[in-house]
C-alpha positions in Angstrom: 95.5 351.0 -38.4 98.2 350.3 -35.8 101.0 348.1 -37.1 102.1 345.1 -35.1 100.0 345.7 -32.1 101.5 349.2 -31.3 100.0 350.7 -28.2 97.2 353.3 -28.7 95.5 355.7 -26.4 92.8 354.3 -24.2 89.5 356.1 -23.6 90.8 358.0 -20.6 93.9 359.1 -22.5 91.6 360.2 -25.5 89.6 362.3 -23.0 92.8 363.8 -21.8 93.9 364.5 -25.4 90.6 366.4 -26.0 91.3 368.6 -22.9 94.9 369.1 -23.9 93.8 370.1 -27.5 91.4 372.7 -26.1 94.2 374.2 -24.0 96.6 374.2 -26.9 94.0 375.9 -29.0 93.5 378.6 -26.3 97.3 379.2 -26.1 97.8 379.5 -29.9 94.7 381.7 -30.3 96.0 384.1 -27.6 99.6 384.1 -28.9 98.6 384.9 -32.5 95.7 387.2 -31.5 93.2 385.3 -33.6 89.6 384.1 -33.0 89.2 380.9 -31.1 90.4 377.7 -32.8 89.2 375.7 -34.6 88.3 378.1 -37.3 87.4 377.9 -41.0 90.5 380.1 -41.5 92.8 377.5 -40.0 91.4 374.1 -41.1 92.9 371.2 -39.2 92.1 367.9 -37.6 93.9 365.7 -35.1 94.3 361.9 -35.8 95.6 359.3 -33.4 97.5 356.2 -34.4 94.3 354.1 -35.1 93.1 356.8 -37.6 96.3 357.3 -39.6 96.3 356.7 -43.3 99.2 355.0 -45.1 102.1 357.4 -45.2 101.1 359.2 -42.0 103.0 356.9 -39.7 106.3 358.3 -38.4 107.6 356.3 -35.4 110.6 358.6 -34.8 108.5 361.6 -33.8 105.6 362.4 -31.4 103.5 364.0 -34.2 103.6 364.8 -37.8 101.8 367.5 -39.7 100.4 366.7 -43.1 98.6 369.0 -45.5 96.0 367.8 -48.0 94.6 369.9 -50.8 91.8 369.8 -53.3 90.9 372.1 -56.1 87.8 374.2 -55.6 86.2 376.8 -57.9 87.4 379.4 -55.4 91.0 377.9 -55.4 93.0 375.4 -53.5 91.4 374.3 -50.2 93.9 372.9 -47.6 93.3 370.6 -44.6 96.1 370.3 -42.0 96.2 367.0 -40.3 98.1 366.6 -37.0 99.0 362.9 -36.9 99.8 361.9 -33.3 102.0 358.9 -32.9 100.4 357.3 -29.8 103.1 354.7 -29.4 106.0 357.2 -29.3 104.0 359.4 -26.8 103.1 356.4 -24.6 106.8 355.2 -24.6 107.7 358.7 -23.3 105.0 358.4 -20.7 106.6 355.2 -19.5 109.8 357.1 -18.9 108.3 360.0 -17.0 105.1 358.8 -15.3 101.4 359.5 -15.9 101.7 363.3 -15.1 103.9 363.8 -18.1 101.2 362.9 -20.7 99.1 366.0 -20.3 102.2 368.3 -20.4 103.6 366.5 -23.4 100.3 366.5 -25.3 99.8 370.3 -24.7 103.4 370.9 -25.8 103.2 368.8 -29.0 99.7 370.0 -30.0 100.7 373.7 -29.4 103.8 373.1 -31.5 101.8 371.7 -34.4 99.0 374.3 -34.2 101.7 377.1 -34.4 102.8 375.5 -37.6 99.2 375.3 -38.9 98.7 379.1 -38.2 102.1 380.0 -39.7 101.7 377.9 -42.8 98.1 379.2 -43.4 99.3 382.7 -43.0 102.2 382.0 -45.3 104.7 383.0 -42.6 106.4 379.6 -43.0 106.9 377.5 -46.1 105.4 374.0 -46.0 107.9 372.9 -48.7 110.8 372.8 -46.3 110.8 369.4 -44.8 112.6 367.9 -41.8 113.6 369.1 -38.4 115.5 372.2 -39.4 118.7 370.8 -37.9 117.2 370.9 -34.4 116.8 367.1 -34.2 113.9 367.7 -31.8 111.4 364.8 -31.6 108.5 367.2 -32.0 109.6 368.5 -35.4 107.0 368.1 -38.0 107.6 366.4 -41.3 106.4 368.4 -44.3 104.6 366.5 -47.1 102.1 367.6 -49.7 99.4 365.7 -51.4 97.3 366.8 -54.4 94.6 364.2 -53.9 92.1 364.2 -51.1 92.4 361.0 -49.2 88.9 360.9 -47.6 85.6 359.9 -49.1 82.8 362.5 -49.1 83.0 366.2 -49.1 84.8 368.3 -46.5 82.9 371.3 -45.2 86.0 373.5 -45.0 85.7 373.9 -41.2 88.3 372.9 -38.7 87.5 369.7 -36.9 88.9 367.6 -34.1 88.9 363.8 -34.2 89.7 362.2 -30.9 88.3 358.7 -31.3 90.2 355.4 -30.9 89.3 354.0 -34.3 88.2 355.4 -37.7 
């Protein structure tokens, strides 16, 4: 849950987020010549500030990519979780006006989805943390967890979560 009354996306902004995610998925699918996202081959979900679990909060970036794994009979099953930091994005919105939010969301979501595809294809190592020296605010932070943080079973399909609360 948001700490100390941090601003979160309202319903109109969540609807915009959903549209921006669809556009980012189209861009990444076309760039990598893969079937439409989401796909069982690239399992991910998007969480906003109100949905973040402890340890997923990163106030210094717009988004953070986490990977969770669980052992299955067929091997390790990953789930990539794009953790949007609503308050950081909304602070940037205040600097640039309302038109900037859609552009910024498409940019950030596309950036994170490129990482999902590259990590899943083993083109990039998730073990390397940090910004790679670039200092860019959209850089993902790499973390790995062995335990599955969610109750219930996961179907192994990519999913999008664009709701204000858990």
